Wavefront OBJ file of the C-alpha trace (Angstrom):
o trace
v 24.653 -36.618 -37.145
v 22.380 -39.436 -35.872
v 23.899 -41.642 -33.172
v 23.904 -44.710 -35.404
v 26.331 -42.980 -37.798
v 28.936 -42.441 -35.085
v 29.442 -46.156 -34.622
v 30.395 -48.937 -36.977
v 28.667 -52.163 -35.976
v 29.751 -55.239 -37.902
v 26.342 -56.789 -38.550
v 27.848 -60.053 -39.750
v 29.964 -60.492 -36.599
v 29.564 -64.081 -35.347
v 28.610 -64.780 -31.747
v 29.785 -67.798 -29.793
v 27.993 -67.670 -26.478
v 27.980 -71.085 -24.749
v 31.426 -70.611 -23.156
v 30.651 -67.021 -22.165
v 29.143 -65.779 -18.924
v 27.568 -62.761 -17.254
v 29.466 -59.579 -16.470
v 30.538 -60.351 -12.889
v 29.703 -57.851 -10.161
v 28.410 -55.063 -12.417
v 28.418 -51.855 -10.370
v 28.323 -48.080 -10.821
v 31.539 -46.591 -12.241
v 32.670 -49.972 -13.596
v 34.451 -49.552 -16.930
v 33.566 -52.034 -19.680
v 35.918 -52.756 -22.539
v 38.034 -49.726 -21.553
v 35.310 -47.477 -22.950
v 31.840 -47.683 -21.387
v 31.412 -46.587 -17.775
v 28.326 -47.801 -15.937
v 26.302 -45.103 -14.197
v 22.963 -46.382 -12.844
v 20.793 -49.444 -13.460
v 17.637 -48.312 -15.291
v 16.020 -51.662 -16.020
v 16.179 -55.209 -14.796
v 14.556 -58.433 -15.927
v 15.055 -62.090 -16.626
v 16.718 -61.361 -19.959
v 19.284 -58.882 -18.639
v 20.002 -55.684 -16.770
v 20.049 -52.350 -18.594
v 22.334 -49.596 -17.341
v 22.650 -45.969 -18.263
v 26.295 -45.364 -19.003
v 28.776 -43.031 -20.609
v 30.882 -43.561 -23.713
v 34.254 -42.158 -22.717
v 35.424 -42.311 -26.329
v 32.740 -39.733 -27.147
v 33.242 -37.246 -24.351
v 30.998 -39.125 -21.954
v 27.965 -39.317 -24.276
v 25.005 -41.115 -22.690
v 24.340 -44.684 -23.842
v 22.249 -47.628 -22.653
v 24.126 -50.864 -21.948
v 22.509 -54.283 -21.621
v 24.415 -56.928 -19.689
v 23.852 -60.660 -19.729
v 22.334 -61.543 -16.326
v 23.769 -64.138 -14.000
v 22.241 -67.578 -13.568
v 20.879 -68.016 -17.110
v 20.073 -71.536 -18.240
v 21.067 -72.711 -21.703
v 17.800 -71.649 -23.355
v 17.912 -68.123 -21.899
v 21.571 -67.778 -22.844
v 20.618 -68.596 -26.407
v 17.816 -66.027 -26.210
v 20.286 -63.333 -25.181
v 22.510 -64.288 -28.093
v 19.527 -64.206 -30.437
v 18.535 -60.728 -29.226
v 21.968 -59.449 -30.219
v 21.755 -61.178 -33.592
v 18.345 -59.652 -34.269
v 19.551 -56.167 -33.337
v 22.410 -56.637 -35.776
v 19.837 -57.227 -38.515
v 17.381 -54.447 -37.656
v 17.725 -50.821 -38.708
v 14.533 -48.787 -38.351
v 13.784 -45.288 -37.009
v 11.276 -46.716 -34.514
v 13.516 -49.461 -33.097
v 16.111 -48.530 -30.467
v 19.357 -48.777 -32.466
v 22.278 -51.017 -31.640
v 25.501 -49.003 -31.385
v 28.155 -51.481 -30.327
v 28.822 -55.023 -29.100
v 31.550 -55.790 -26.632
v 33.153 -58.252 -24.310
v 34.283 -57.658 -20.760
v 36.642 -60.552 -20.304
v 34.465 -63.537 -21.214
v 31.216 -61.625 -20.738
v 28.928 -60.248 -23.443
v 27.206 -56.871 -23.433
v 25.777 -54.562 -26.050
v 25.337 -50.823 -26.306
v 22.229 -48.996 -27.509
v 21.257 -45.397 -27.993
v 20.073 -43.854 -24.733
v 16.621 -42.658 -25.733
v 15.647 -41.013 -22.445
v 13.922 -41.769 -19.166
v 10.314 -41.803 -20.357
v 8.371 -44.816 -21.620
v 4.746 -45.108 -22.645
v 4.182 -46.853 -19.303
v 5.259 -43.645 -17.513
v 2.730 -41.678 -19.533
v -0.058 -44.128 -18.676
v 0.844 -44.068 -14.972
v 0.702 -40.266 -15.038
v -2.859 -40.483 -16.433
v -4.593 -43.304 -14.507
v -8.009 -42.280 -15.856
v -6.807 -42.405 -19.440
v -5.286 -39.766 -21.650
v -7.412 -36.643 -22.230
v -9.260 -36.747 -25.516
v -7.197 -33.879 -26.901
v -4.116 -36.137 -26.670
v -5.647 -39.165 -28.361
v -4.143 -38.228 -31.759
v -0.705 -38.126 -30.081
v -1.182 -41.668 -28.745
v -2.498 -42.973 -32.066
v 0.534 -41.535 -33.861
v 2.888 -43.191 -31.372
v 1.031 -46.496 -31.854
v 1.400 -46.020 -35.595
v 5.159 -45.706 -35.169
v 5.220 -48.902 -33.127
v 3.247 -50.649 -35.862
v 5.708 -49.313 -38.455
v 8.517 -50.917 -36.444
v 6.575 -54.166 -36.131
v 5.927 -54.192 -39.875
v 9.682 -54.015 -40.405
v 10.254 -56.912 -38.002
v 7.422 -58.936 -39.516
v 8.847 -58.533 -43.023
v 11.873 -60.418 -41.737
v 9.665 -63.150 -40.205
v 10.249 -61.859 -36.674
v 7.569 -61.580 -33.965
v 8.300 -59.342 -30.970
v 6.069 -61.260 -28.473
v 6.409 -58.669 -25.690
v 4.866 -55.435 -26.951
v 3.813 -53.443 -23.879
v 3.990 -49.798 -22.715
v 7.230 -50.242 -20.743
v 8.944 -51.558 -23.891
v 8.020 -48.446 -25.875
v 10.461 -45.611 -25.200
v 9.742 -42.005 -26.095
v 12.397 -39.852 -27.718
v 11.935 -36.114 -27.359
v 14.175 -33.219 -28.316
v 17.130 -32.779 -25.965
v 16.024 -31.495 -22.541
v 12.425 -31.186 -23.728
v 10.918 -33.547 -21.166
v 12.188 -34.600 -17.774
v 9.137 -36.448 -16.485
v 6.034 -38.210 -17.722
v 3.980 -35.116 -16.811
v 5.992 -32.850 -19.118
v 4.918 -34.785 -22.193
v 1.555 -32.976 -22.073
v 3.315 -29.795 -23.118
v 4.661 -31.449 -26.261
v 3.209 -32.136 -29.655
v 6.103 -34.172 -30.998
v 8.218 -37.079 -29.880
v 8.771 -40.505 -31.398
v 8.034 -43.972 -30.099
v 10.837 -46.522 -30.250
v 10.313 -50.239 -29.769
v 12.749 -51.749 -27.274
v 13.610 -55.070 -25.639
v 13.804 -57.740 -28.331
v 14.685 -60.419 -25.781
v 11.624 -62.556 -26.592
v 11.620 -62.056 -30.360
v 10.873 -65.242 -32.307
v 11.221 -66.267 -35.921
v 7.960 -67.491 -37.377
v 9.789 -69.797 -39.782
v 11.810 -71.590 -37.081
v 10.431 -74.348 -34.858
v 12.558 -74.573 -31.711
v 12.450 -74.628 -27.942
v 13.173 -70.887 -28.034
v 9.854 -70.142 -29.716
v 7.515 -72.730 -28.179
v 7.384 -71.206 -24.692
v 4.404 -69.133 -23.559
v 6.571 -66.106 -22.812
v 5.586 -62.463 -22.570
v 3.586 -60.214 -20.256
v 0.213 -61.915 -19.616
v -1.907 -58.738 -19.646
v -0.718 -57.984 -23.198
v -0.414 -61.529 -24.577
v -2.830 -62.685 -27.275
v -4.910 -65.761 -26.365
v -3.071 -67.958 -28.863
v 0.256 -66.853 -27.367
v -0.739 -68.572 -24.110
v -2.733 -71.465 -25.535
v -0.398 -72.484 -28.364
v 2.974 -70.665 -28.298
v 4.240 -72.523 -31.354
v 1.390 -71.092 -33.489
v 2.115 -67.438 -32.686
v 2.564 -65.204 -35.706
v 2.692 -61.484 -36.562
v -0.968 -60.933 -35.639
v -0.214 -61.737 -31.988
v 1.791 -58.490 -31.822
v -1.227 -56.610 -33.189
v -3.336 -57.821 -30.249
v -0.746 -56.345 -27.858
v -0.916 -52.970 -29.601
v -4.708 -53.059 -29.263
v -4.448 -53.761 -25.527
v -2.029 -50.895 -24.872
v -4.188 -48.503 -26.909
v -7.245 -49.555 -24.924
v -5.400 -48.929 -21.655
v -4.114 -45.538 -22.811
v -7.583 -44.350 -23.801
v -9.651 -45.952 -21.039
v -7.149 -45.890 -18.168
v -7.651 -49.607 -17.518
v -7.006 -52.952 -19.105
v -9.879 -54.446 -21.140
v -9.864 -57.740 -19.201
v -9.807 -57.839 -15.420
v -8.542 -61.430 -15.413
v -6.488 -63.453 -17.854
v -9.255 -66.060 -17.906
v -11.645 -63.443 -19.322
v -9.531 -63.148 -22.462
v -8.950 -66.893 -22.723
v -12.690 -67.513 -22.344
v -13.408 -64.986 -25.130
v -15.500 -62.715 -22.904
v -16.274 -59.293 -24.369
v -14.069 -56.539 -22.938
v -15.366 -53.555 -21.002
v -16.635 -50.826 -23.368
v -14.232 -48.170 -24.598
v -14.879 -44.509 -23.744
v -17.119 -42.619 -26.210
v -15.207 -42.053 -29.455
v -15.738 -42.116 -33.185
v -16.992 -45.346 -34.696
v -13.940 -45.475 -36.956
v -11.514 -45.306 -34.029
v -13.484 -47.792 -31.945
v -13.595 -50.220 -34.868
v -9.874 -49.816 -35.566
v -8.950 -50.644 -31.968
v -11.524 -53.414 -31.632
v -10.281 -55.193 -34.736
v -6.794 -55.353 -33.215
v -8.327 -57.136 -30.221
v -10.269 -59.779 -32.094
v -9.912 -63.078 -30.250
v -9.273 -65.109 -33.396
v -6.084 -64.070 -35.257
v -7.669 -64.381 -38.711
v -10.145 -61.609 -37.777
v -7.417 -59.083 -36.982
v -5.789 -56.900 -39.642
v -3.618 -59.036 -41.919
v -0.422 -57.135 -41.097
v 1.007 -54.235 -39.099
v 1.058 -51.819 -42.040
v -2.652 -52.348 -42.573
v -3.312 -51.808 -38.859
v -1.300 -48.565 -38.853
v -3.270 -47.281 -41.849
v -6.576 -48.066 -40.112
v -5.565 -46.173 -36.965
v -4.237 -43.140 -38.804
v -7.291 -42.882 -41.018
v -9.556 -43.205 -37.960
v -7.907 -40.309 -36.138
v -7.813 -38.111 -39.239
v -11.331 -39.026 -40.419
v -9.988 -39.833 -43.878
v -10.536 -43.089 -45.770
v -7.825 -45.680 -45.321
v -5.618 -46.640 -48.270
v -5.133 -50.125 -46.827
v -6.165 -52.786 -49.368
v -9.369 -54.509 -48.332
v -8.446 -57.559 -50.431
v -5.952 -58.553 -47.744
v -8.709 -58.875 -45.165
v -10.557 -61.232 -47.455
v -7.431 -63.299 -48.006
v -6.581 -63.757 -44.334
v -10.071 -63.819 -42.786
v -12.019 -67.061 -42.868
v -15.532 -67.495 -41.507
v -15.853 -69.055 -38.084
v -16.914 -72.697 -38.349
v -20.382 -73.101 -36.865
v -21.535 -76.612 -37.736
v -20.004 -78.530 -34.854
v -21.721 -77.180 -31.760
v -22.696 -80.639 -30.550
v -19.185 -81.989 -31.169
v -17.678 -79.125 -29.211
v -20.058 -79.782 -26.327
v -19.025 -83.448 -26.367
v -15.377 -82.422 -26.297
v -15.952 -80.131 -23.311
v -17.771 -82.898 -21.440
v -14.942 -85.329 -22.240
v -12.439 -82.721 -21.000
v -14.386 -82.399 -17.746
v -14.326 -86.163 -17.200
v -10.694 -86.535 -18.233
v -9.634 -83.826 -15.783
v -11.128 -85.992 -13.038
v -9.044 -89.003 -14.007
v -11.460 -90.672 -16.433
v -9.334 -90.732 -19.576
v -11.161 -90.415 -22.881
v -10.539 -90.879 -26.603
v -12.688 -88.915 -29.059
v -12.477 -89.286 -32.820
v -13.964 -86.522 -34.989
v -14.863 -87.369 -38.548
v -15.798 -85.175 -41.466
v -14.878 -84.257 -45.001
v -11.873 -82.040 -45.646
v -12.761 -78.379 -45.103
v -15.585 -79.114 -42.656
v -13.817 -77.405 -39.774
v -12.201 -80.224 -37.787
v -8.938 -78.318 -37.301
v -10.815 -75.176 -36.305
v -12.852 -77.154 -33.812
v -9.919 -78.767 -31.971
v -7.371 -75.970 -32.287
v -9.017 -72.593 -32.861
v -12.469 -72.669 -31.301
v -12.970 -71.785 -27.652
v -12.552 -75.463 -26.715
v -8.828 -75.065 -26.089
v -9.145 -72.014 -23.871
v -12.096 -73.420 -21.937
v -10.349 -76.750 -21.377
v -7.319 -74.835 -20.135
v -9.158 -72.330 -17.931
v -11.977 -74.524 -16.611
v -10.236 -77.914 -16.401
v -6.514 -76.952 -16.424
v -5.847 -79.259 -19.384
v -2.577 -78.489 -21.179
v -2.905 -78.728 -24.974
v -0.498 -80.544 -27.306
v -1.263 -80.921 -30.992
v 0.359 -82.814 -33.869
v -0.643 -83.470 -37.474
v 0.264 -86.386 -39.743
v 1.301 -84.963 -43.123
v 2.049 -88.022 -45.255
v 5.638 -86.875 -45.869
v 7.484 -87.348 -42.586
v 6.888 -90.778 -40.996
v 5.034 -90.537 -37.691
v 4.989 -86.711 -37.947
v 1.947 -86.285 -35.706
v 3.543 -88.159 -32.826
v 6.909 -86.475 -33.420
v 5.394 -82.996 -33.061
v 3.470 -83.929 -29.913
v 6.577 -85.557 -28.440
v 8.598 -82.422 -29.184
v 6.002 -80.246 -27.487
v 5.724 -82.448 -24.384
v 9.485 -82.924 -24.010
v 10.055 -79.220 -24.568
v 7.463 -78.452 -21.891
v 9.243 -80.764 -19.442
v 12.666 -79.315 -20.300
v 11.496 -75.715 -19.830
v 9.912 -76.482 -16.471
v 12.396 -78.986 -15.020
v 15.470 -79.023 -17.240
v 16.757 -81.149 -20.122
v 17.780 -83.946 -17.746
v 14.144 -84.383 -16.696
v 13.128 -84.652 -20.364
v 15.710 -87.403 -20.835
v 14.425 -89.179 -17.731
v 10.872 -89.011 -19.080
v 12.028 -90.978 -22.149
v 12.951 -93.878 -19.886
v 15.581 -96.539 -20.338
v 14.791 -97.074 -24.021
v 14.714 -93.398 -25.020
v 17.860 -93.725 -27.118
v 15.937 -95.821 -29.641
v 13.791 -92.807 -30.573
v 16.711 -91.423 -32.590
v 15.915 -93.985 -35.273
v 12.126 -93.634 -35.278
v 12.063 -89.826 -34.799
v 15.372 -88.407 -36.120
v 14.066 -84.821 -35.957
v 13.902 -85.132 -32.166
v 17.694 -85.262 -32.090
v 19.647 -82.093 -31.385
v 17.710 -80.910 -28.340
v 19.799 -82.953 -25.934
v 16.836 -85.040 -24.729
v 17.625 -88.271 -26.584
v 21.346 -87.617 -26.292
v 20.929 -87.572 -22.495
v 19.448 -91.089 -22.414
v 21.355 -94.247 -21.645
v 23.130 -95.920 -24.564
v 20.967 -98.592 -26.200
v 21.787 -101.644 -28.286
v 20.864 -100.670 -31.828
v 21.725 -104.181 -33.043
v 18.690 -105.677 -31.307
v 16.048 -107.301 -33.542
v 13.712 -104.738 -35.203
v 10.617 -106.061 -33.416
v 12.354 -105.626 -30.039
v 13.410 -102.072 -30.903
v 9.855 -101.247 -32.001
v 8.475 -102.497 -28.691
v 10.937 -100.331 -26.829
v 10.051 -97.265 -28.912
v 6.352 -97.806 -28.265
v 7.000 -98.112 -24.532
v 9.142 -94.962 -24.477
v 6.655 -92.801 -26.406
v 3.710 -93.823 -24.225
v 5.812 -93.144 -21.138
v 6.646 -89.613 -22.309
v 3.103 -88.683 -23.289
v 1.698 -89.835 -19.953
v 4.519 -88.549 -17.712
v 3.266 -86.324 -14.854
v -0.293 -86.386 -16.238
v -1.604 -86.816 -12.692
v -0.378 -83.327 -11.810
v -0.567 -81.828 -15.309
v -3.775 -82.999 -17.043
v -3.547 -82.725 -20.798
v -5.260 -82.921 -24.156
v -3.341 -84.752 -26.893
v -4.640 -83.943 -30.370
v -3.570 -86.013 -33.399
v -4.941 -84.788 -36.727
v -5.279 -86.467 -40.117
v -5.073 -90.135 -39.106
v -5.541 -91.135 -42.746
v -1.782 -90.541 -43.123
v -0.960 -92.999 -40.306
v 0.870 -96.273 -40.838
v 0.578 -99.490 -38.822
v 3.127 -98.305 -36.281
v 1.147 -95.102 -35.638
v -2.123 -97.004 -35.203
v -0.529 -99.430 -32.731
v 1.002 -96.526 -30.821
v -2.378 -94.779 -30.690
v -4.008 -97.974 -29.393
v -1.485 -98.299 -26.576
v -1.712 -94.601 -25.731
v -5.485 -94.684 -25.367
v -5.300 -97.772 -23.145
v -2.623 -96.172 -20.958
v -4.736 -93.016 -20.663
v -7.911 -94.677 -19.375
v -7.129 -94.070 -15.705
v -5.266 -90.802 -16.205
v -6.433 -87.193 -16.704
v -5.703 -87.357 -20.422
v -8.070 -86.576 -23.287
v -6.964 -87.982 -26.647
v -8.651 -86.399 -29.679
v -8.094 -87.615 -33.228
v -9.412 -86.462 -36.584
l 1 2 3 4 5 6 7 8 9 10 11 12 13 14 15 16 17 18 19 20 21 22 23 24 25 26 27 28 29 30 31 32 33 34 35 36 37 38 39 40 41 42 43 44 45 46 47 48 49 50 51 52 53 54 55 56 57 58 59 60 61 62 63 64 65 66 67 68 69 70 71 72 73 74 75 76 77 78 79 80 81 82 83 84 85 86 87 88 89 90 91 92 93 94 95 96 97 98 99 100 101 102 103 104 105 106 107 108 109 110 111 112 113 114 115 116 117 118 119 120 121 122 123 124 125 126 127 128 129 130 131 132 133 134 135 136 137 138 139 140 141 142 143 144 145 146 147 148 149 150 151 152 153 154 155 156 157 158 159 160 161 162 163 164 165 166 167 168 169 170 171 172 173 174 175 176 177 178 179 180 181 182 183 184 185 186 187 188 189 190 191 192 193 194 195 196 197 198 199 200 201 202 203 204 205 206 207 208 209 210 211 212 213 214 215 216 217 218 219 220 221 222 223 224 225 226 227 228 229 230 231 232 233 234 235 236 237 238 239 240 241 242 243 244 245 246 247 248 249 250 251 252 253 254 255 256 257 258 259 260 261 262 263 264 265 266 267 268 269 270 271 272 273 274 275 276 277 278 279 280 281 282 283 284 285 286 287 288 289 290 291 292 293 294 295 296 297 298 299 300 301 302 303 304 305 306 307 308 309 310 311 312 313 314 315 316 317 318 319 320 321 322 323 324 325 326 327 328 329 330 331 332 333 334 335 336 337 338 339 340 341 342 343 344 345 346 347 348 349 350 351 352 353 354 355 356 357 358 359 360 361 362 363 364 365 366 367 368 369 370 371 372 373 374 375 376 377 378 379 380 381 382 383 384 385 386 387 388 389 390 391 392 393 394 395 396 397 398 399 400 401 402 403 404 405 406 407 408 409 410 411 412 413 414 415 416 417 418 419 420 421 422 423 424 425 426 427 428 429 430 431 432 433 434 435 436 437 438 439 440 441 442 443 444 445 446 447 448 449 450 451 452 453 454 455 456 457 458 459 460 461 462 463 464 465 466 467 468 469 470 471 472 473 474 475 476 477 478 479 480 481 482 483 484 485 486 487 488 489 490 491 492 493 494 495 496 497 498 499 500 501 502 503 504 505 506 507 508 509 510
């Protein structure tokens, strides 16, 4: 009977984490919840420690136990809670299954199937020159299983965000493999996706999903440049990178800046055109040029290794792939020059005009301008769009990104301080900013003041936030679709551009 059938996990069980804490003093032989005895720590990271343990209710059966680590801030505590919630929702043969959830006093832990000691990272380390060609089909099949698991996550609007060899465990028959070298004797095995600590919902906009989190060598360019825009295709990039490493014995980019600058990777070893194309398409710099989903990517890989035509529908590629905009070379060059000057303290405002569909959004958000401004000039990128439905939506989104950036780096109190003495007034002008704790942490303000006084205070507070720490953190502030602006937005833009003149800030509007 499979391990998941021996346990009964209540997948609707509510979690209430804020008053909970880490398991204190976790140590070998400690007994959790009168049932699970810790044996040895087998993994450790910012999102928790993983122990091999024994289930004494099942004659000492091996299990893996993840404990909430000590010293978590509020955001990371919520991430740990979210990981448990996601595992409650996920049942797939290529995802490490959740077996139980428990409390040790006031401390949360959860129990997973113990898959074994070998990960894909162990296999790669055992073959530093790359896997032998005879084992390429084995690796492709394991990658296909990972993509099957990702397809299941993606169907539920979940993005893993940390797909890498060490998070892919290998399950073999009992006692079949004791080391990463023994795998060469096997023709079977199954890959299981583990560690959902950084999983994000693509339909939720929150501080949990706007951080550039992951393992840099396997992170897609957009995952670093614009965390809030990450979607399912970012996971596909990671699968492409790990496949490249497994086949070539090295990473495709020697430096992170090579990927962000869109430099071509080192060539793959000699292989069939179909396989090379399948892997290369996973590593396309622009997300819309990658396969449209994980199922399509798995079909491409499996057909490449078997030399049979893929059943994946080509219509999906046409639907998701848009041609690269090419008519704004001079505008891009002007933007790069303005970024260079802004980074040196000569603030700039650029306005880009053009008919709808002429590529303005692509130019400011998806061309290589963002990565080059980040890599060459160290300009952080914040982007908001006015939509004509929510008042001041462009400024609200940029404010949320900047305040979230401050809170992640320095804490929520610093975000409240950045709002200044009049920050409490932003609750009226930007109600969707409430709930993060930033406005709530500001001093109480007199909401009975005359409207024109309150507006002046809001303008002062917004400009203060958007220029805070710019001397040490140069930035690009992009505001799109100004035709939806009202008088308040235009006045705020005027004051922002004036305040930015002597700061390393580039303001771009469309």
